[in-house]
N, CA and C atoms as an extended XYZ file, in Angstrom:
243
Properties=species:S:1:pos:R:3:atomname:S:1:resname:S:1:resid:I:1 pbc="F F F"
N        99.657      112.841       89.760 N   MET     1
C        98.876      112.352       88.639 CA  MET     1
C        99.069      110.843       88.532 C   MET     1
N        97.970      110.102       88.473 N   LYS     2
C        98.044      108.650       88.283 CA  LYS     2
C        98.235      108.339       86.812 C   LYS     2
N        99.164      107.422       86.535 N   ILE     3
C        99.506      107.072       85.156 CA  ILE     3
C        99.593      105.556       85.051 C   ILE     3
N        99.096      105.016       83.945 N   THR     4
C        99.346      103.609       83.617 CA  THR     4
C       100.627      103.586       82.805 C   THR     4
N       101.683      103.052       83.396 N   PHE     5
C       102.997      103.083       82.773 CA  PHE     5
C       103.220      101.937       81.797 C   PHE     5
N       102.603      100.796       82.076 N   HIS     6
C       102.867       99.620       81.250 CA  HIS     6
C       101.682       98.681       81.354 C   HIS     6
N       101.413       97.958       80.299 N   SER     7
C       100.376       96.944       80.333 CA  SER     7
C       100.806       95.784       79.444 C   SER     7
N       100.334       94.613       79.773 N   PHE     8
C       100.625       93.434       78.956 CA  PHE     8
C        99.528       92.399       79.158 C   PHE     8
N        99.394       91.528       78.176 N   SER     9
C        98.400       90.456       78.224 CA  SER     9
C        99.085       89.143       78.556 C   SER     9
N        98.306       88.261       79.141 N   MET    10
C        98.797       86.927       79.468 CA  MET    10
C        97.655       85.960       79.208 C   MET    10
N        97.993       84.807       78.688 N   GLY    11
C        96.978       83.801       78.431 CA  GLY    11
C        96.385       83.262       79.724 C   GLY    11
N        95.503       82.323       79.590 N   ASP    12
C        94.848       81.715       80.734 CA  ASP    12
C        95.813       80.717       81.379 C   ASP    12
N        96.432       81.110       82.468 N   VAL    13
C        97.381       80.259       83.180 CA  VAL    13
C        96.828       79.944       84.566 C   VAL    13
N        97.433       78.958       85.223 N   GLU    14
C        96.921       78.506       86.512 CA  GLU    14
C        96.993       79.588       87.592 C   GLU    14
N        98.135       80.285       87.702 N   ASP    15
C        98.282       81.338       88.702 CA  ASP    15
C        98.867       82.579       88.020 C   ASP    15
N        98.009       83.435       87.488 N   PRO    16
C        98.500       84.567       86.695 CA  PRO    16
C        99.381       85.528       87.478 C   PRO    16
N        99.146       85.699       88.775 N   ASP    17
C        99.971       86.627       89.554 CA  ASP    17
C       101.415       86.143       89.647 C   ASP    17
N       101.616       84.854       89.755 N   ILE    18
C       102.990       84.316       89.783 CA  ILE    18
C       103.623       84.434       88.403 C   ILE    18
N       102.875       84.085       87.371 N   PHE    19
C       103.418       84.155       86.011 CA  PHE    19
C       103.698       85.583       85.569 C   PHE    19
N       103.052       86.568       86.175 N   ALA    20
C       103.269       87.972       85.801 CA  ALA    20
C       104.604       88.502       86.304 C   ALA    20
N       105.217       87.826       87.243 N   GLY    21
C       106.472       88.303       87.812 CA  GLY    21
C       107.567       88.501       86.778 C   GLY    21
N       107.700       87.571       85.860 N   GLU    22
C       108.775       87.651       84.867 CA  GLU    22
C       108.572       88.812       83.892 C   GLU    22
N       107.382       88.997       83.290 N   PRO    23
C       107.218       90.155       82.404 CA  PRO    23
C       107.360       91.493       83.136 C   PRO    23
N       106.938       91.546       84.391 N   ILE    24
C       107.110       92.785       85.158 CA  ILE    24
C       108.593       93.054       85.377 C   ILE    24
N       109.341       92.021       85.748 N   TRP    25
C       110.782       92.178       85.959 CA  TRP    25
C       111.464       92.598       84.663 C   TRP    25
N       111.074       91.992       83.536 N   GLN    26
C       111.665       92.365       82.246 CA  GLN    26
C       111.426       93.843       81.956 C   GLN    26
N       110.208       94.331       82.225 N   TRP    27
C       109.908       95.739       81.991 CA  TRP    27
C       110.738       96.633       82.917 C   TRP    27
N       110.946       96.210       84.154 N   GLN    28
C       111.731       97.007       85.100 CA  GLN    28
C       113.177       97.165       84.643 C   GLN    28
N       113.663       96.286       83.791 N   GLN    29
C       115.039       96.356       83.305 CA  GLN    29
C       115.185       97.295       82.111 C   GLN    29
N       114.068       97.749       81.537 N   THR    30
C       114.137       98.669       80.401 CA  THR    30
C       114.435      100.086       80.896 C   THR    30
N       114.782      100.959       79.966 N   GLU    31
C       115.035      102.360       80.331 CA  GLU    31
C       113.787      102.986       80.958 C   GLU    31
N       112.643      102.725       80.354 N   GLN    32
C       111.397      103.268       80.885 CA  GLN    32
C       111.106      102.707       82.283 C   GLN    32
N       111.266      101.406       82.456 N   GLY    33
C       111.006      100.790       83.752 CA  GLY    33
C       111.915      101.337       84.848 C   GLY    33
N       113.194      101.494       84.531 N   ARG    34
C       114.131      102.044       85.526 CA  ARG    34
C       113.749      103.476       85.893 C   ARG    34
N       113.390      104.273       84.882 N   TRP    35
C       113.003      105.659       85.146 CA  TRP    35
C       111.768      105.701       86.033 C   TRP    35
N       110.780      104.893       85.728 N   VAL    36
C       109.550      104.858       86.519 CA  VAL    36
C       109.849      104.412       87.944 C   VAL    36
N       110.675      103.401       88.118 N   MET    37
C       111.005      102.907       89.464 CA  MET    37
C       111.677      104.003       90.295 C   MET    37
N       112.434      104.885       89.660 N   GLU    38
C       113.126      105.953       90.380 CA  GLU    38
C       112.240      107.174       90.648 C   GLU    38
N       111.259      107.426       89.783 N   ASN    39
C       110.525      108.694       89.841 CA  ASN    39
C       109.049      108.587       90.223 C   ASN    39
N       108.481      107.416       90.191 N   ALA    40
C       107.054      107.272       90.496 CA  ALA    40
C       106.876      106.762       91.928 C   ALA    40
N       105.691      106.981       92.458 N   HIS    41
C       105.349      106.563       93.814 CA  HIS    41
C       104.105      105.677       93.762 C   HIS    41
N       103.915      104.913       94.808 N   ASN    42
C       102.717      104.070       94.952 CA  ASN    42
C       102.499      103.174       93.735 C   ASN    42
N       103.567      102.547       93.255 N   LEU    43
C       103.441      101.651       92.106 CA  LEU    43
C       102.677      100.389       92.510 C   LEU    43
N       101.709      100.037       91.708 N   THR    44
C       100.931       98.822       91.928 CA  THR    44
C       100.644       98.183       90.573 C   THR    44
N       100.290       96.912       90.603 N   TYR    45
C        99.821       96.294       89.378 CA  TYR    45
C        98.411       95.795       89.611 C   TYR    45
N        97.645       95.783       88.539 N   PHE    46
C        96.265       95.332       88.575 CA  PHE    46
C        96.088       94.244       87.534 C   PHE    46
N        95.297       93.271       87.876 N   ARG    47
C        94.958       92.201       86.925 CA  ARG    47
C        93.471       92.312       86.631 C   ARG    47
N        93.137       92.245       85.351 N   GLN    48
C        91.740       92.270       84.965 CA  GLN    48
C        91.515       91.236       83.862 C   GLN    48
N        90.306       90.756       83.722 N   PRO    49
C        90.026       89.787       82.658 CA  PRO    49
C        90.269       90.401       81.280 C   PRO    49
N        90.761       89.582       80.377 N   ASP    50
C        90.965       89.996       78.992 CA  ASP    50
C        90.116       89.080       78.114 C   ASP    50
N        88.836       89.409       77.925 N   PRO    51
C        87.943       88.509       77.192 CA  PRO    51
C        88.305       88.355       75.717 C   PRO    51
N        88.993       89.323       75.156 N   VAL    52
C        89.373       89.234       73.748 CA  VAL    52
C        90.379       88.110       73.543 C   VAL    52
N        91.350       87.993       74.447 N   ASN    53
C        92.408       86.987       74.320 CA  ASN    53
C        92.209       85.791       75.249 C   ASN    53
N        91.084       85.729       75.920 N   TRP    54
C        90.789       84.628       76.848 CA  TRP    54
C        91.885       84.469       77.879 C   TRP    54
N        92.227       85.549       78.523 N   GLY    55
C        93.281       85.512       79.521 CA  GLY    55
C        93.167       86.662       80.492 C   GLY    55
N        94.306       87.295       80.752 N   HIS    56
C        94.383       88.363       81.742 CA  HIS    56
C        95.134       89.545       81.149 C   HIS    56
N        94.775       90.722       81.603 N   ARG    57
C        95.470       91.959       81.235 CA  ARG    57
C        96.040       92.545       82.516 C   ARG    57
N        97.329       92.857       82.515 N   PHE    58
C        97.991       93.452       83.673 CA  PHE    58
C        98.323       94.904       83.372 C   PHE    58
N        98.105       95.767       84.356 N   LEU    59
C        98.411       97.184       84.247 CA  LEU    59
C        99.332       97.569       85.396 C   LEU    59
N       100.400       98.276       85.101 N   ILE    60
C       101.282       98.812       86.134 CA  ILE    60
C       100.995      100.302       86.221 C   ILE    60
N       100.533      100.717       87.396 N   ARG    61
C       100.117      102.113       87.601 CA  ARG    61
C       100.853      102.721       88.779 C   ARG    61
N       100.955      104.027       88.753 N   GLY    62
C       101.577      104.745       89.848 CA  GLY    62
C       101.313      106.228       89.729 C   GLY    62
N       101.936      106.977       90.614 N   GLU    63
C       101.741      108.425       90.653 CA  GLU    63
C       103.068      109.142       90.478 C   GLU    63
N       102.997      110.271       89.800 N   ILE    64
C       104.117      111.207       89.740 CA  ILE    64
C       103.547      112.548       90.189 C   ILE    64
N       104.128      113.112       91.233 N   THR    65
C       103.580      114.351       91.782 CA  THR    65
C       104.254      115.604       91.230 C   THR    65
N       105.492      115.495       90.805 N   ASP    66
C       106.220      116.642       90.271 CA  ASP    66
C       105.783      116.902       88.823 C   ASP    66
N       105.184      118.054       88.533 N   PRO    67
C       104.726      118.332       87.162 CA  PRO    67
C       105.844      118.258       86.119 C   PRO    67
N       107.064      118.606       86.517 N   ARG    68
C       108.182      118.523       85.570 CA  ARG    68
C       108.481      117.079       85.199 C   ARG    68
N       108.362      116.176       86.164 N   LYS    69
C       108.597      114.755       85.893 CA  LYS    69
C       107.478      114.166       85.037 C   LYS    69
N       106.239      114.626       85.264 N   VAL    70
C       105.119      114.181       84.427 CA  VAL    70
C       105.380      114.584       82.981 C   VAL    70
N       105.792      115.829       82.777 N   THR    71
C       106.098      116.314       81.434 CA  THR    71
C       107.240      115.513       80.824 C   THR    71
N       108.285      115.268       81.602 N   GLU    72
C       109.416      114.479       81.108 CA  GLU    72
C       108.963      113.093       80.678 C   GLU    72
N       108.128      112.456       81.495 N   TYR    73
C       107.651      111.105       81.161 CA  TYR    73
C       106.937      111.104       79.809 C   TYR    73
N       105.990      112.043       79.636 N   PHE    74
C       105.225      112.052       78.395 CA  PHE    74
C       106.061      112.474       77.191 C   PHE    74
N       107.068      113.305       77.383 N   LEU    75
C       107.957      113.656       76.280 CA  LEU    75
C       108.827      112.474       75.878 C   LEU    75
N       109.222      111.676       76.847 N   ARG    76
C       110.088      110.531       76.544 CA  ARG    76
C       109.316      109.353       75.958 C   ARG    76
N       108.155      109.043       76.533 N   TRP    77
C       107.456      107.811       76.158 CA  TRP    77
C       106.061      108.011       75.621 C   TRP    77
N       105.662      109.228       75.350 N   GLY    78
C       104.354      109.456       74.740 CA  GLY    78
C       103.217      109.282       75.720 C   GLY    78
N       102.074      108.948       75.191 N   LYS    79
C       100.881      108.860       76.014 CA  LYS    79
C       100.921      107.666       76.950 C   LYS    79
N       100.120      107.743       77.996 N   ALA    80
C        99.982      106.619       78.922 CA  ALA    80
C        99.222      105.505       78.224 C   ALA    80
N        99.449      104.286       78.693 N   GLN    81
C        98.780      103.136       78.062 CA  GLN    81
C        97.411      102.934       78.608 C   GLN    81
């Protein structure tokens, strides 16, 4: 099952992919980020325009194939973003 695990906004910066490194790393240090790094597969991030905030929206997505792990994820952190 593909899940959006985390998302965040960023203002209009010169190189958004480089600037996204720090917020992604910060999220990876959280309990949720560590759990996702251990249990999810094919993790990728996507950048899309954020016209509301005149910047960029980043989404961290991946897959969890074990139904028990999917259930655990949603019980721990609620709905996907």
